[in-house]
MIVO-153659 format. One record per residue (C-alpha): residue in three letters; y, z, x. Coordinates in steps of 0.5 Angstrom, whole numbers, padded with zeros to 4 digits. Layout:
<atoms>
<ala, <Y, Z, X>>,
...
</atoms>
This chain:
<atoms>
<met, <0200, 0110, 0181>>,
<ile, <0201, 0107, 0175>>,
<glu, <0208, 0108, 0172>>,
<asn, <0205, 0111, 0165>>,
<leu, <0201, 0116, 0169>>,
<arg, <0207, 0118, 0173>>,
<glu, <0211, 0119, 0167>>,
<arg, <0206, 0123, 0163>>,
<ile, <0205, 0128, 0169>>,
<his, <0213, 0129, 0169>>,
<lys, <0213, 0130, 0162>>,
<ala, <0207, 0135, 0163>>,
<asn, <0210, 0139, 0168>>,
<ile, <0217, 0139, 0163>>,
<asp, <0212, 0141, 0157>>,
<leu, <0208, 0146, 0161>>,
<his, <0214, 0150, 0164>>,
<arg, <0218, 0150, 0157>>,
<ile, <0212, 0154, 0155>>,
<glu, <0211, 0158, 0161>>,
<ala, <0218, 0160, 0163>>,
<lys, <0219, 0166, 0160>>,
<tyr, <0212, 0169, 0162>>,
<tyr, <0212, 0166, 0168>>,
<glu, <0212, 0172, 0173>>,
<phe, <0208, 0176, 0169>>,
<ile, <0202, 0171, 0168>>,
<his, <0202, 0169, 0175>>,
<ser, <0199, 0175, 0179>>,
<glu, <0196, 0170, 0184>>,
<ile, <0204, 0169, 0186>>,
<tyr, <0207, 0175, 0184>>,
<asn, <0202, 0181, 0187>>,
<lys, <0205, 0185, 0193>>,
<arg, <0200, 0182, 0198>>,
<glu, <0202, 0175, 0197>>,
<gln, <0210, 0177, 0196>>,
<arg, <0209, 0180, 0203>>,
<arg, <0206, 0174, 0206>>,
<ile, <0211, 0169, 0203>>,
<lys, <0217, 0173, 0206>>,
<ser, <0213, 0174, 0213>>,
<thr, <0212, 0166, 0213>>,
<leu, <0219, 0165, 0211>>,
<lys, <0221, 0169, 0217>>,
<arg, <0217, 0165, 0222>>,
<ala, <0220, 0158, 0219>>,
<asp, <0227, 0161, 0220>>,
<lys, <0226, 0163, 0227>>,
<ile, <0223, 0156, 0230>>,
<ile, <0229, 0153, 0227>>,
<arg, <0234, 0150, 0232>>,
<asp, <0241, 0151, 0231>>,
<asn, <0240, 0154, 0224>>,
<gln, <0246, 0153, 0220>>,
<lys, <0243, 0157, 0214>>,
<lys, <0242, 0151, 0209>>,
<val, <0236, 0150, 0205>>,
<leu, <0233, 0146, 0200>>,
<asp, <0228, 0149, 0195>>,
<phe, <0225, 0144, 0191>>,
<gly, <0220, 0146, 0185>>,
<ala, <0224, 0153, 0185>>,
<gly, <0222, 0155, 0179>>,
<thr, <0225, 0162, 0177>>,
<gly, <0227, 0163, 0184>>,
<asn, <0221, 0166, 0188>>,
<leu, <0223, 0163, 0194>>,
<thr, <0230, 0162, 0193>>,
<gly, <0231, 0169, 0192>>,
<lys, <0228, 0171, 0199>>,
<leu, <0232, 0165, 0202>>,
<leu, <0239, 0168, 0199>>,
<his, <0237, 0175, 0202>>,
<met, <0236, 0172, 0209>>,
<gly, <0243, 0169, 0209>>,
<tyr, <0241, 0162, 0207>>,
<glu, <0246, 0157, 0202>>,
<val, <0241, 0155, 0198>>,
<thr, <0240, 0148, 0194>>,
<ala, <0235, 0150, 0188>>,
<ile, <0232, 0144, 0184>>,
<asp, <0227, 0144, 0179>>,
<ile, <0224, 0139, 0173>>,
<ser, <0224, 0145, 0168>>,
<ala, <0231, 0146, 0165>>,
<glu, <0228, 0153, 0162>>,
<met, <0226, 0155, 0169>>,
<cys, <0233, 0153, 0172>>,
<lys, <0236, 0157, 0167>>,
<leu, <0232, 0163, 0168>>,
<leu, <0234, 0162, 0176>>,
<lys, <0241, 0161, 0175>>,
<asn, <0241, 0168, 0170>>,
<lys, <0238, 0172, 0176>>,
<tyr, <0242, 0169, 0181>>,
<arg, <0249, 0168, 0178>>,
<his, <0252, 0172, 0183>>,
<tyr, <0250, 0167, 0188>>,
<leu, <0252, 0162, 0184>>,
<lys, <0259, 0165, 0183>>,
<asn, <0260, 0166, 0191>>,
<lys, <0257, 0158, 0192>>,
<lys, <0251, 0161, 0196>>,
<leu, <0247, 0157, 0191>>,
<arg, <0247, 0151, 0187>>,
<ala, <0241, 0150, 0182>>,
<ile, <0240, 0143, 0180>>,
<asn, <0235, 0141, 0174>>,
<ser, <0232, 0134, 0176>>,
<lys, <0226, 0131, 0178>>,
<ile, <0226, 0131, 0186>>,
<glu, <0225, 0124, 0186>>,
<asp, <0231, 0123, 0183>>,
<val, <0236, 0127, 0187>>,
<ser, <0239, 0125, 0194>>,
<phe, <0243, 0128, 0199>>,
<asn, <0246, 0127, 0206>>,
<lys, <0242, 0125, 0212>>,
<glu, <0240, 0131, 0216>>,
<glu, <0243, 0136, 0211>>,
<phe, <0238, 0141, 0211>>,
<asp, <0236, 0146, 0216>>,
<leu, <0230, 0148, 0212>>,
<ile, <0226, 0145, 0206>>,
<thr, <0221, 0149, 0202>>,
<cys, <0216, 0149, 0197>>,
<tyr, <0211, 0153, 0194>>,
<ser, <0206, 0151, 0189>>,
<val, <0209, 0145, 0188>>,
<leu, <0206, 0139, 0191>>,
<his, <0200, 0139, 0186>>,
<his, <0205, 0138, 0181>>,
<leu, <0208, 0131, 0183>>,
<pro, <0206, 0124, 0181>>,
<asp, <0206, 0122, 0189>>,
<tyr, <0207, 0128, 0193>>,
<val, <0206, 0123, 0199>>,
<asp, <0212, 0119, 0198>>,
<val, <0216, 0126, 0196>>,
<ile, <0215, 0129, 0203>>,
<arg, <0217, 0122, 0206>>,
<lys, <0223, 0122, 0202>>,
<leu, <0225, 0129, 0204>>,
<thr, <0224, 0128, 0212>>,
<phe, <0230, 0124, 0211>>,
<phe, <0234, 0130, 0209>>,
<leu, <0232, 0135, 0214>>,
<lys, <0236, 0135, 0221>>,
<lys, <0233, 0135, 0228>>,
<gly, <0230, 0141, 0229>>,
<gly, <0229, 0143, 0222>>,
<val, <0223, 0146, 0219>>,
<met, <0219, 0144, 0213>>,
<tyr, <0215, 0149, 0209>>,
<leu, <0210, 0147, 0204>>,
<asp, <0206, 0153, 0202>>,
<his, <0201, 0155, 0196>>,
<glu, <0196, 0149, 0196>>,
<glu, <0189, 0149, 0196>>,
<ser, <0185, 0148, 0202>>,
<pro, <0180, 0143, 0204>>,
<phe, <0175, 0148, 0204>>,
<phe, <0176, 0150, 0197>>,
<trp, <0173, 0143, 0195>>,
<ile, <0167, 0144, 0199>>,
<glu, <0161, 0142, 0194>>,
<pro, <0157, 0149, 0192>>,
<gln, <0151, 0146, 0195>>,
<asn, <0154, 0145, 0202>>,
<arg, <0156, 0153, 0202>>,
<ala, <0152, 0158, 0205>>,
<arg, <0148, 0162, 0200>>,
<ile, <0152, 0169, 0202>>,
<glu, <0158, 0165, 0201>>,
<lys, <0157, 0162, 0194>>,
<lys, <0155, 0169, 0192>>,
<val, <0161, 0173, 0194>>,
<ser, <0165, 0167, 0192>>,
<tyr, <0162, 0168, 0185>>,
<leu, <0163, 0175, 0185>>,
<tyr, <0170, 0175, 0187>>,
<phe, <0173, 0170, 0183>>,
<arg, <0169, 0173, 0177>>,
<ser, <0172, 0180, 0178>>,
<asn, <0179, 0177, 0179>>,
<gly, <0178, 0174, 0172>>,
<leu, <0176, 0181, 0169>>,
<leu, <0181, 0185, 0173>>,
<asn, <0187, 0181, 0170>>,
<leu, <0184, 0181, 0163>>,
<leu, <0184, 0188, 0164>>,
<thr, <0191, 0189, 0167>>,
<asn, <0194, 0184, 0162>>,
<ser, <0191, 0187, 0156>>,
<ile, <0194, 0194, 0158>>,
<ile, <0201, 0192, 0159>>,
<gly, <0201, 0187, 0153>>,
<ile, <0201, 0180, 0156>>,
<asn, <0198, 0174, 0152>>,
<thr, <0197, 0168, 0156>>,
<pro, <0200, 0162, 0152>>,
<tyr, <0196, 0156, 0149>>,
<ile, <0197, 0150, 0154>>,
<ser, <0195, 0144, 0151>>,
<ala, <0190, 0139, 0155>>,
<glu, <0196, 0134, 0156>>,
<ala, <0200, 0139, 0159>>,
<arg, <0195, 0141, 0164>>,
<leu, <0196, 0134, 0167>>,
<ala, <0202, 0138, 0170>>,
<asp, <0197, 0140, 0175>>,
<tyr, <0194, 0133, 0177>>,
<trp, <0192, 0134, 0184>>,
<asp, <0189, 0140, 0183>>,
<lys, <0182, 0137, 0181>>,
<lys, <0176, 0136, 0185>>,
<asp, <0176, 0128, 0184>>,
<his, <0183, 0128, 0186>>,
<his, <0186, 0133, 0190>>,
<leu, <0191, 0133, 0196>>,
<asp, <0189, 0129, 0202>>,
<tyr, <0192, 0133, 0208>>,
<ser, <0191, 0128, 0213>>,
<lys, <0196, 0124, 0209>>,
<ile, <0201, 0129, 0210>>,
<glu, <0199, 0130, 0217>>,
<gln, <0200, 0122, 0218>>,
<ile, <0207, 0123, 0215>>,
<phe, <0209, 0128, 0220>>,
<glu, <0206, 0124, 0226>>,
<glu, <0210, 0118, 0223>>,
<glu, <0217, 0121, 0223>>,
<lys, <0215, 0124, 0230>>,
<phe, <0216, 0131, 0228>>,
<ser, <0216, 0135, 0235>>,
<tyr, <0211, 0141, 0232>>,
<phe, <0207, 0141, 0225>>,
<thr, <0201, 0146, 0223>>,
<gln, <0197, 0147, 0217>>,
<glu, <0194, 0154, 0216>>,
<asn, <0189, 0156, 0212>>,
<tyr, <0189, 0163, 0208>>,
<his, <0185, 0167, 0203>>,
<leu, <0189, 0168, 0197>>,
<his, <0189, 0175, 0193>>,
<ile, <0190, 0174, 0186>>,
<thr, <0190, 0180, 0182>>,
<trp, <0196, 0185, 0180>>,
<ile, <0192, 0191, 0183>>,
<ala, <0187, 0191, 0189>>,
<asn, <0180, 0188, 0188>>,
<pro, <0175, 0191, 0193>>,
<phe, <0171, 0185, 0193>>,
<phe, <0177, 0181, 0197>>,
<tyr, <0176, 0184, 0203>>,
<leu, <0168, 0182, 0203>>,
<tyr, <0171, 0175, 0200>>,
<arg, <0176, 0174, 0206>>,
<tyr, <0170, 0176, 0211>>,
<thr, <0165, 0172, 0208>>,
<cys, <0168, 0166, 0205>>,
<lys, <0173, 0160, 0208>>,
<pro, <0180, 0161, 0206>>,
<asp, <0182, 0158, 0199>>,
<met, <0189, 0156, 0201>>,
<ser, <0194, 0153, 0206>>,
<leu, <0201, 0152, 0208>>,
<trp, <0204, 0147, 0213>>,
<leu, <0210, 0149, 0218>>,
<ala, <0213, 0143, 0221>>,
<lys, <0219, 0142, 0226>>,
<lys, <0222, 0136, 0226>>,
</atoms>
């Protein structure tokens, strides 16, 4: 990746999250709805159970306002949370200031590419909805494996699955219709909910939208490259799991039809070193 594009992506992430920070937990219903929050808690517990000789030290990168950080603190972890956005870090620190005082949490405002830790320092490394924001997600994952101890787990979650990018003409007719119905109804439900509770989505410029660089049809995440890293680093176990994402604050009755008819739209990785 050329250096100019790399810097533009970093700047776009800083600009985007400066705009979104104070609204973030209100405008991202696909993350903060109850169903998704339960799923996150469940998968974090699964990751925790397979760590060998767990000393409860975790690196949560791209931590944002603390979606995973808070859950990990409540699970008894000592958390190092990193985010490129100063505004997000400020909100995270304020939310979990008790843990900061007790030195159970340290929050670092930095690019993940610029930080360094001791070899095998962490039992668990987590990220949620982060990889598609990175200029070079492959290099970052490879770098992070150095900080993960033998027997530790890497948890990479909330990225669009390979099925998401299947061309419409290659989908079954019923799947195309149900998918359209589901996503169209999600938009209407969220618009209705936001209008009722008075949330206005902030304006995001075209340049700031570059933050979601790997969230595009012509350049999206290549899961074979992620798998290759785990193979090269001789991880003892890794799995990519696909799941259907519930997107709205309130229950969408079409979700169950969508889940039954359509291929999963999201993915997570669990990998044990």
